[in-house]
N, C-alpha and C positions, 0 to 999 in steps of 0.2 A: 339286467344284471342284479345279482343278490349278494349281499355281504355275508361271509361266513364268520360269525362273531365268536372267536375263540373265548373271549371273556365270558360270554353267556354260557358256553359249553362248560368252561371251567367252574363256574358257579354251581351248575347242576351236579357236576361230579363231586365237588367239595361237600355239598349237602348229603350226597350218598355216602361219602366217606365218614362224615360225622355220625350219621345214623348207624352205620355198620360198626364203628368203633364203640359207640355207646352200648350196643347190644353185646359185642365181644367182651367189653369190660365187665358186664354183668354176668356173662356165662363163664368167662375164664379167669376173671380177676386181674387181667393184664391188659396192657395197651401196646401198640406197636412202638418200637424204638428206632430212631434214626440218629446216626453219628456222622457228622460232616467234619472232615479234616481239611484245614486250610493252612498253607505255608507261604510266608512272605507278606508283602505289603501291597499287593495288587488291589487298587481301590475298587475296580469294577468287580473283582472276585469277592471282595469283602461285602460290597453292597448286595451282591447276588446271594451270598451265604446268609446275610441278615434277613433277606426276604424269605428264604427257605425256613429259617429258624422261626420266624414270625408266623408263617403259614402253618407249620407243624403244630405250634402251640394252639393256634386257632382251631385246628381240626381234632385235637386230643391226642396227638402223637408226641411221645416223649422224645424231645430233641436235645442233642448234645453237640455243641460246636467246640472243636478242639483246635486251637490256634498255635502255630509254631513260628518262631523266627526262621528266616531263610537260612540261617547258619546251622540249623539242626542237621545232623548227619543222616545219611540214608539208612544206616543201621538202626538209629533211634526211631526214625519214622516208621520203618518196617516193624520194629518191636511194638510200637503203639498199635499198628494194624493187627498184629497177632493178638494183642490183648483184647481188641474189639471183637476179633473172631471168636474168642473164648468167652465173651460176655453174653450170657443168655438173654439179657434185656435189650441187646442190640440186634435188630432184625435187618437193618440196612446200613451199609457203610458207603460213604461217598468221599472220594478224594477230589477236592475242588481243583479243576484244571483251568489254566495251565499251571504246572509247577514251575518254580524257578529253574532257569536253564541248566544249573549244575546237576540236576537230578535226571536219571534215566527213568522216564515216565513209566515204561512198561515194567521195569525192574520193581518199581514201587507197586503198581496196580496188580501185578501178578500175585501179590501176597494176600489179596482179599479172598476170603472164603467165597467161592462161586455162589453159595446159597445166600450170601449177604451182599452180592453185587447189585446194588439197587438201580444203577444206571445201565446195567447190562453191557459192560464194556469188555469183559474178559473173553478170551478166545472161545472157551467152552460154551459160554452163553450166546455169543454171536453165532457159533456153530449150530446151537439148538434152534435159532431163528432160521438159519439156512435149511434145516431139516424139518421146519414147521412143527416142532415138538415142544413148544414152550408157551407159557401165558405171561411171561415177563419180557418187556421190550424196552429198548432205549427210550428215554423220556420224550424227546422231541418227535421222533417218528411215531411213537404211540399216540402222542397228542394230535398229530395230523390225522391219523385214522379215526380217532374219537370224534374229531370235527366232522369228517366225512360221514361217519355213521349217524351222528346227531342230525345231519341235514339230509339223511336218506340218499346219499350219493353212492351208488354201486359202481365200483371200479372194474368189475369183471368185463373183460373184452375191450377195455379202453387202451388207447395208445398213451402211455405215460412217459414223460421225459423228466429225469432228475438231473439238475445242473449242480454238480458238486459231488465229490466221491469220498468224503471223509468217513472214517469208521464210526463217527458219532451220529451222523445224520444220513449222508448220501447213500452209502452202501447198505445200511440196514433198511432204510425206507424202500429202496429198490427191491430188496429181497422180500420185504413184507407185502409190497404191492404185487409182486410176482406170485406169492402164495395166495393172493386173493384174485388171481387169474387176470391181472392186467398184463399187457405187453410192454415191457419196460426197456428204455434206453437211458444209459448213464452218460452224460456229457461232462466235460471238464476242460481245463486250460489247453489241452492238446487236441481237442476235438476240431476237426476241420468242417467248415460250412455249418457252424453252429445254428445259424438262423433257419436253415433248411430242416434241421431236426426239430427245432422248437415249433415251427409252423405246422408240423404233423401231429402235435400233441393235443389230445383231448384233455389231458391232465398234466399241468406243468408245475413242477416243484423246484424252487430255486433256493440254494443255500451256498452262495458264493461270497457274500459280503462286499458287494460293489453297488453303490447307490444308483438306482435307475438304470442299471445295465441292460435289462431286458426291455426293449422298446416296443412301442405299439405295433410296428411292422413285423416284429418277430413272433407274434402270437396269433393263433388261429381264432377266427370268429366263433364264439360260443364255447370257448375252452374254459377250463377250471384252473384258476391261478392260485397256487399256494406259495406264499412268500415267507421264507424263514429268515431272510436277511434283516439284521438290526444294525443300521448304519447311522452313526452320530455325525452330523454335519454342522458346521458353524460359519459358513459363508452365505451371505444373503442371497446372492445369485443362485447358488446351488439349492438353497431352501425353496426359493420360488419355482425352480425348475422341477424338483423331484417330490416336494412335500405336499400333502393335502392341506386344506385350509386350517384345520385344528393345529397342525404342527407349525404352520407359518405363524400363527398367533403365539404359539409356545416360544418360537424363536424370538419374537418381539419382546417377550417377557423375560426369557432366561438366557438368550444368546446362543442357544443350540436347538437342534430339532432331530427327530428320528425319522428315517425312511427305510424302505426295503430295497430289494434287488430289482423289483419289477416297477417300471416307470408308471406313474399314476395315469398317464394317457392310455395305457393298455387296459385299464379297468373297464372302459366302455365297450371293449370287444368281448369281455368275459361273460359267461353265464353265471359264474360264481367267482368270488375272489376273497382272500384273507387280507384285511387291512394291516398296516404297520403304523403304529402299534395297535394292539387289541385283537390280533389274529392268533397266530401260532404261539407267540410269546407267552401269554398267560397260561398256556397249556403245559409248558415244560415243567414248571415247578409243581403244578397240580399233579402231573403224572408221576413225579418223584414221590409225592405223598401216596398216590394210588399204588405204586410199586412197593412202597414200604408196608402198606397194609397187606398186599398180596404175599409178601415174604413172611409176614407175621402169621398169616393164615396157613401158609405152607408149613411153617414150623409147628403149628398147632394141629396139623393134619386136617385142616378145614377146607382146603381147596378142592373144588369139585373136579 
């Protein structure tokens, strides 16, 4: 078995982004701009936005974080999005999800200019993926394909199973794999005989958010395991059951640990697997920066 190190792939892509931005700054006098809008006091979202802002600065992207109290009205939030649409220095707009429950998420997102939809969430951009007519993809699915490409894994002809059907990960990655000639099955909470589907998978991608849910007996010998789950656990017995050694040590220091959806015992049956943490996770923010750069190049008519 071999580990698919997303952290390593992320580092390579970030170096490429820095190099390209430095060249573009000299030739155009401009740099890509990213605006992230966050509403409310969700601590996980705040930490995530902070990491995005920090990486943008490291890579030479002009980052702007706009914070609103959850009491802001939908109209005022939409007005801010319209202002960002009209700002030529902003190439990518990201509304940090989830929004507070009082908001209609689609009512808000639908106001983003599709040419600035950096996480590719709008119906028109998801439709372009379906038609295989785009170079901009949702960040996490795009990160998965970058990992597979980096390790020279060709999915053409593979039986791929995606567990989870969200519009952020499950459905887009299923379409993207189909466009690369994989044979794809999407499984979800209503799927009957789930284990039977999983055992047929040459490539298994899980995005369900249940620690260690996919057990050793559910996976095929020699399969490729891509784990998108990021599950925080704080019980010692659960940590010992689901977590790898580094996370067990982290629990002893910090009182919590992180694990994925795929049980650690399944790793020994895999030909390749992504660890949690250090697998797909590092790629999501990196691909956000990559997409911001692509949208900048599209604006400058520099996309090939």
